[in-house]
Every structure is written in structure tokens, then in C-alpha cells.
N, C-alpha and C positions, 0 to 999 in steps of 0.2 A: 504494500499500500504506499501511497505517496501523499504528501500534504496538499490540501486544496486551499481555498480561500480562508478557511477557518479550521485549521488542524486537520487531522485524519478523520474520515468518517465512512461507515459502511454498515452492512447488515451484521448485527451482533452474532458472534459464534459461528459465522460463515466467512464473511470478508474481514471483519474485525474480531480477532480471536484473543483468548487469554494468552496464548503463546506469543502473539504479536505484541500485545500490551506489555508483557514482561520485557521483551527485547526492546521495545521502544523506551521503556523506563530506563533500561541500562544505557542505551545509546544517548538518550537525553541527559543522563547523569554525566556521562563522559564529556559531552560537548558543553553543556550549560554549567556544570559544576567542576569537573575534573576530579581526580581521585586523591585521597589523603587518608593515611592510617591514623593520624593524630586527631583525636576527638576535638581539640581546640580549634583546628583548622577546618573541620567538616562544616559544610553548608547544609541547610535543610530544604526540604520541599514540602509544600502544603498541597494536599490533594482533596478535592471535593467532587461531588457528583450529583446527578439529578435523580429522578424517581423511577427510571426504567428498571424492569426486572433483571436486565443484564448488567446494570452499573455495578453492583457489588462485586461481581466476578471480575470485571475489567479493572475496577478500583483496586482489588486485592493484588491482581497480577502486576499492575503498574507500580504499586507500592513495593512489591517484591523486587522488581527490576531496579528501581532506585536504591533500595537497601543493599541489593547485591553488589553495588558499586560504591558502597560506603557512605551513602547519603542518608541522613536521619529524616524519617518520614513522619509528618503530622497529618493524620486523617481527619478532615473537617466534617465528614458525613455529608448529609443532603444539605447543600447550600447553593446559592446562586453563583454563576460564573464571576460576576463582579466582586463577590465576597472573597473568592479565591485570589483575585488580583489584589484586592485590598490587603489581605493577610500576607501575601507575598511581599507587598510594598512595606507593610508594618514590621515584618520580621526580617526584611532583606533576604528573602528566600526565593527559590524557584517555585513556580505554581503549575498545577495540572488540574484540569477539569474534565471528568468523564461525562460527556453529554453529546447528544446530536441535535441540540437546540430545538428548533421547531419541527424537526422530522418526526415521523410516526415512531411508536414505541419499539418496533423491531429493529430499527437502526440505532447505532450508537456512535460515539466519536471520542476523541481525545484532543483537548486544546492545551497548549503549553505556553507558559509565561516564563520569560527570562527573569533573573534575579531583580527584585524591585516591582514585579508585577506588570512588566511591559510585554507586548506581543512580539513574537519572533519575526525577524527579517527573513526575506527569501534566502539570503545567503546562510543564515544559521539553520534554517530548515533543510537546505541542501546538505549541510555538514552532518546533520543528524541522519538523513537518508543514507549518506555515504558510510556513516559509522555502523549503521544496521547491517551493512554488507560484510563487515570485517570484524564483527564481534568475536572475541576469544572467551574461553571460560573465565568467569570472575575469580579474582584473588584478593587476599587482604581481609581486613575486618569488615564485617557487614554493618550497615547502618541500623539504627533502631526504628521501630514502627510503633507510634503511640496515638491514641485517639484524642480528639479535641471536639467531641460531638456537642452540639447545642450551644456553643459559645458565640451567640449572635451579638452580644452587647457592644463590643468595640465597633463592629460593622454598622449597627444601628446608630450609634453615636456619630459615626463618620458621616453617614448620609444626612442625618438631621442637622449636621453642621452647616449644610448648604443653606439652611433657613436663617442663619445668624440669629437664632433665638426667637424668630417669629413663629406663630401658631397657625393652625388650620381649623380652629374651632368654628363650628357653624357650617362646615362643608360636609355634605353627605356624599360618600364616595363608594362605588362598587369596585372591588378588586377581583379580576378574573386571574387566578393563579395558574391556570393551564394545567392543573393537577401536576405541577412540576416543582422545581427546586425552591421556589419562593413561597410555597404553600403555608409556611409558618411565619417566616420573617417579614413578609410584606405587610400583613395585618399588624404585626408588632410595631413596625416603624410608623405606619400612618396613624395608628391609634395613639402612639406616644406623641405624635405631632398635634394631636387634638382633633383629628378628623373623625367623623361618625362613619365607621367602616362596616360595609356589608361584604362578606367574603364568599365568593363562589368558585367552583372548580378547584376545590382544595381538599379533595379526598383521593389521593393517588393510590392506585392498586397495582402499580407496576406496568400496566398496559394502557391506561387511559390518559397518559400524558399527551397534551395537544389534541385530544380526540374531541372534535366538535367544539373546541374552546380555545382560548388563548389569542395571541396577537394575530394569528393567521385566520381566525374566525371571529372577527369583531361583532358579528351579529349576535353572538351569545351574550357578551357583556352588554350590548345595546338593549337586548330584551330585558335583562336584569335591571338596568338603569330605569327603563320605562316602568317596569313593574314596581319598583321600590320608590319611585319619585326622587331619584338621586340627582345631584347636581352634575356629577362627572363619573364616567366609568373609565378604568384603566385596565387594559389587558396585557399581561406579560406573556412571553413565550416560555418554552420548557425549562430553559436555564436562566431566565430573567435578565438577559442582557439587553433586551429591547422592550419597547412599549408602543402600543397603539391605544389612543384615547377615544372616547366618544362623549359628545355633550349631552345635555339634559333631554334632548329630543331623540337621542340614539344615533345621531349623525357621526360618522367616523371623522376623527381628527388625526390624520396620519403624521408620519415623521417629518414630512416636509413642513406642515403647518406648525408642529411642535417646535421645530428649529426656528421657523420664521417668528413665532411668538417669543421664544427665548432671545433671539437676536435683538429684536426691538426692545425688549425689557432690559437686557444687559447693556445695550447701547445707551439707553435713557439713564441708566444708573452709572454710566462710565466704566463698565466692566467688560465690554466687548473689545478685547485687545486688537489693536490695529484696524478696528472697524471692519473686520473680515470674518467670514464664516466659511468653513470647508465642507463641501458636499460631494456626492458622487455623480457619475454620468447619468444615473437613474433619476436624479432629482428633477421634479417637474419644471418645465419652462416657465410656468407661472411664478415659481419661487424666484427664479433668476430676475424676472421682470420686476417683482416686488422689491427685491434687494436693490436693484439698480435705482428704482424710484426713491428708496430710502437712503441712498448714498452708502450702501454697505457693499464691500467688494466680496466677490464669490470666487473661491478657489475650487477647482474640480479635480477629482481623482477617479481612479478605477473603482469598480464595485468591491466592497469589502471594508469593514470598519478599521482594519489594520492600516489600510492605505490612507484613510482619513486620519488616523492617529499619527502616521509618519508625516503627513502634510501639516498637522497642527504643531508637532514638535519642530519641524524644520522652519516654519514661519513664526513660531512663537505666538500662535493664535489660541483663543480660549474656547471656541465653540465649533462643533462639527457634527456630522452624522449622515444618516441615510433615510431615505423615504420609508423603508421597512420598519423604522423605529429604533434603530441603533442611534443613540444621541450621546455625544461625548462632551462632558464639561471638563475641560482639561485642567482647570484650576482645582478641581475636586476629585478626579478619578483618573486612572491610567487606562481605562477601557469604557466601552458603553455600559450603561447601567440602568435598567428599566425602572428600578425602585427610586434611584436618585432622580431620574427624569420625571417620574410621577410627582415627587415632592417639589421640585422646581416649577413644574407646570402648575400644580395646585397652588403654590405660593403666589404665582403670577396672577392667577384667577382671584385669589383671596384679596391681594393688594389692589387690584384694579377695580374691585367692586362690580365687575361685569361678568356675565356668564361666559363660559368657555365658547359657546356658539358665536358670540359677538367678537371675542378676541381672535378666534380662528378666521372669521369672515373678514376682519380688518387686516389681518397679517398678510394674506395673499389670496389670489384667485387662481385655482388650478385649471390648466387647460385639460380638456378631455384626454385621458390617457388609457390606452388599452395594452395589456400585457398578455401575450399568449405563450405558454410553455409547450414546446414541441419535444416529445421524448425521442431520444436517439438510441442506437444499440448499446453505446457504452460511453462513459465519461472519459474524455482525453484531456489532461491538463493543458496541453499546448494547442487546444482546438481553435483558439481565437483567430490565428492567422489563416487557418484552413477555412473557417466560416467566412471571414472577410473576402478571401479570394474567390470562393465558389459561388458566393451570393452577390458579388460586386455589382453586376449589371442590374439585378433586381432592386438592390438597395439604392443604387443611383437613380433608378426610375422613380422609386417611391419618393425620394428627397426632391426630385425635380417637380413632382406633382404638388408637394406640400409647400415648397418654397420656404420663405422666412417665417411662415405662420405655423410651422410644425417641425417635428423632429423624429428621426428614426434611430433606434439602437438595436442591434442584433448581437447577441453575446452568448457564449456557453456558460452554463452554470459551473461554479467552482466546486460544488458538493454533490451534484446529482447528474445523471445522464439526460440532460435537458439542454435545448437551445432556446433562449428567451428572446422573444420578439417584442419590442416595445415601440409604440407609435403614439405621438402626441399630435393633435390637429385641432383646428378651430371648432369642429363639431364631432360628437361622439360617433356619428355615422361614418364620417370620412376616416376617423381613427380606426374604427372596427374593420372597415372594408380594406384599408391599407394593411392592417396587421394580418387579416385573413390571407391576403395575397402573398404576403411575405412568409407566412407559415406554411402555405401550400408549396412555396419554393424551397423551404427547408426540407419538407417531406420529399420532394423530388430529388434533392441533392444528397440527403442523409438518411432517408427512411429505410 
């Protein structure tokens, strides 16, 4: 297996096996930590996981791999990915998360963080892949493995710190925990901030993670918001590193709108560094137009929150993210954090005295956007150049028809055997028709 846009990912116990997890732990330990027999020099790794039935198996194997190379392992238990990153930063440790994020329960994955809780660069991932090929039997003193289950306190204090002591009293909020990694900590944090919390999709059984709920199915939280007469709904994904919100009417407020609201709020308070926001090529054209009107510069990256993180660090910017709901507040976290994003968004709503629906409408106007996922026989990491070459004429024709009033993006998924076709246009009908034409072309060339 190879790294995709967010770690390694595949069908658990078939593509992603315990044997591979153990070997990956060893290779990651060698590359990210190095070996030392002296306890005083040994660095630790913190490992967390989501609620899939395969996670304990892979967690145990990964921990064994790290320990075999002399790394001390702290097992955090079921926790969100951003808590793993936070603990890695707090302890100056390497981090690892066993999760396939928004994927169905049968899949699983492993995400790695370098010391300090930062995502790995392409170069480091390539070194780990190379190390996997040359592993020799381990030698030396093994590391220790110890539990740290249920220790949410420092992480909750960390995310609440973004409020600077402000409270969310009076806000009625539905949290959809996706039957995933934040099914406990999310309600703890928002309740501590003073919100009136209604928790749904928080009874994981090993197989119901993301099933008909969570950030990829916002209709579920929207229905709960309307049923309970709530002010806002927030839907996390399986590992809680992203968020999709809904307003009091059940209307979806996606990552683009959340980032637009945050950008305007931070700029007004003088906290949007360089008056710049970092987004990906998937971000709606309407966002770019709104930022241009507001005098905020937009930096664009490839799809993947790690590329947003790299651009934030390179430019010294404070805000970035993706339409899918990964939002990064670089002054507060080293990665996207759905719970932190929820608190920041609710804080903006509370301070404005306006409903989320009004804030979202004022922040930007989305152009109609259609996304079609076309399944292909297999995921190929370097598929991008092949897609561009084989579909060049069809893409050029679509762009000619849309002119300056629309946009086309065709790209392979970094985690699944899919080619994604995205079209923005002045009307939904034109966007759909253009996307369908391009999807048919993908079928012809790759089906």
C-alpha cells in the first residue's frame, strides 16, 4: 500500500492488514523517530482511533510496530484525529490515527503526524514507503505501551481556548457525531462552553460510523435541527477533523461558507494574518468573488488539507480550509479540527446576534456546482497527468462553453478508485449537463 492524500487507506483485513500496520509502525518509527536504546533519548508516539470494529486490531498492530523499534507508545483510545495532533504537539511526540475518516466502516486507514503534530510531507512519506521495502528484524530494547484512555481534559481546554473566555449560553445546538471518534468529547466541549446540546448519532456499534449520518449526510442533522427547534446543527465526520453546519431552517452551510464567515470575522478583529485565506481548487467560484469584493487575498492549493497546511505555514497565514469542511485555524491547531471549527463558528453567531442563515448569506453566494464521482477499476496515485491528457479535448470544450462564468475541474480521488468531475456554471442546469458530458467521457476513456 502507498500513501494517498490523507495517509494510507483500504479495506480492513484485506488491503489494510494487521501485518501491514505493524510494518508501517516500524518503518514510521525508523524514519520519524530513529532508534535509541537509552530511555532518556527515546521519543514517544501517541496513537488514537475511531469506532470501527477493525480499529482495535490495527491500533494494536501499529503500537507493536512502534514499540518494536524502541518507541514508547501512549494509546489514547477512541479520540478525534485533531486530538491526536494536539497531544503530539503537547508532548512533542509523533502521532498516529487509525481511521478512514468519512469512509464506510469496512474501510480503515492510518494517518501519521511528525513530531509536534504536523502532517507529513510527500518526501517523508516516500522515505517511509522506501523503508517498508528494506525492514530487517528489530533489535534492541523495545518501547513501552501504556494506555491514556479518556483523558479529554487538556484537549477540551485547548479548543475552548479559541473562545478567549466567551460563552455560548443561549444557543441550542444539535451535534451529529457520525457514530464516530467524537461521540463523547464533542458534547463535553460544547456543553462546557455553555451551549444547550442535543447529541445525535452518538451510539457507535463498530459498523454504523458515517452510516446515514455525519458530515457527508447533512440531511440527518438538518432533520434533527428542525425537529428540536435548534439554532444550529453541526455534523462531524468519522474522525472529527471536519464539519458541515446547517442553519435553523436545515439549510446546509458548507466549508466554503464557514471559511468565508470566519475570514470576515477574523479580519474585522484584526486576526486574519496578511488579509489572506488559503483554499483548494474545489472551493466555489462564488467564494473567490466574495473575497475579492472584501479585499481578502485567496491562495489556492491542490485538494487535501495537508496542502492547505503547507501553504499556511509557507505564507504565515492564519486561516484556510476546504469546501468539504476541513477548516484550519493555524493560530490554534496544527490540523483541521471539526470541534474547534464548531466552537469558532458558534462564537461568531453568538457575537453577531444574527442567525447563522443571515451570516452565511452575507458571506458569499455560491455558484451552482455539480460534482459527479465516476468509479474506475483501480486507484492510481499518479493518475492526475493521465486524466488530464486523455480528457484534454473534452475539458477544453467544456471550458470554452462556460467561458468566464464557470469552471471545470477533473481530478482523481486520492483515497478511492474514483475520478471526480466538478463543474460550476451560472445555472444548475448548465452545470449538470456539462458534468454529465464529462462523466460520460471519463467512462469512455477509463471505464
